[in-house]
N, C-alpha and C positions, 0 to 999 in steps of 0.2 A: 504494500500500500504506500502510495506517495501522496503528499499534499502540496499544493502550489498556491501561494497567495499572490495577489496583485492589487493594483489600485492605489498604492501609496504615492506620496509626492509631497510637494510643498504647498502650504495653504496659509492664508492670513487668519488671524484670530477671528472667531465667529463663523468661519467657513465650514464646509462639509466635505466629506469623502465617503466613498463606499468601497469596502474591501471585500472581494470575493475570495473564497478558498475552495479550490476544486480538487477532487480526487479523480484524475483521469484514468479511465480504463478499469475502474473498480466502483464498488458501491459502498456507501456507508450509511444507507438509509436506516439500518437497524441499530445505530449507535449514537450516543450523545456526542456533542462536539463542544469544544471550548476555544475561545480566543484569549491569548495572553499578550502582554507587551513587556518590553524591557528597555528602559531608558539607560543611557550611558552612565555607568558607575552605580547602577541600582539593581536590586533583585528583580527577577521576573515576577510579574503581577497578573493575577487572573482578572480579565476584563469582563468576560461574558460566558454564559453557559446556555446550551439549548438541548432539550431532550431529543430522543430519536425521531419522534413524530412532530416536534416543534411546538407541542402544547405547553411546555414548561420552560421558562427562561429565568435566569438570574444574572445580576450585574454587580460589579464592584461598586463600592460606595462612591468612588471618585467619578464614575461615568453615568450613574443612574439619572434618568431623565434626559440624557443627551445622546446616548448610544442605543442602538437597537440591533439585536441579533435575530437572524431569520435563516431559513433553509429551504432549498428546492431539491427534494430527494430525486426527482426525475432528472435533474441536471447534475446530481452529485456535488452540489455546491452549497456552502454556508456563507452568509453575508454578514458583514458588520457595517451598519450605517452609522456614521459618526457626524453629529451635528454640533453646532455651537462650540467648535474646537477651541482649545486654550493652549497656550505655549507649553503648559505642563503635560499635555497629551503627546508631546514629541517623544517618539520611541520607535523601536522596531516591533511590529505587530506580527504575531505568529499564531497559526491555528494548530490545534492539537487533538489527536484522536486517541483517547485514553485506552480504548479496547486493544489497540495495537501498539501503544506507546510510540506513536509516530508524530513528529513535528514537521511543519513546513519549514521552508528556508527563511521566511520572514519578508516583510516589506516595510520600508522606512516611511514614517510619517513625520513631517516637520511642520510645526505651526509657529510662524514668525511673521512679524510685520516688517 
């Protein structure tokens, strides 16, 4: 199983980005998924969780009300919609499949004016 994130980039404070995480050539419809982030010099932080069917989600306190996790099992894709971005959201964002202990390579998000 491989995971591939994309959608990162540079954005001004208050802006939005949408990060997809794809598992090409395989299916993860039966498994929960997570998004993490890691800022320079800091520990990896859980950002969001979504259950296998998408009916249950949880978020880290720092992103509640601003970020939304969703999934399209038909496309083997999990999304992280990030709104009202702040400079402290700057980090590498990674998706994680616990069932296989597999991480994506990460995508850089930079929030700066």
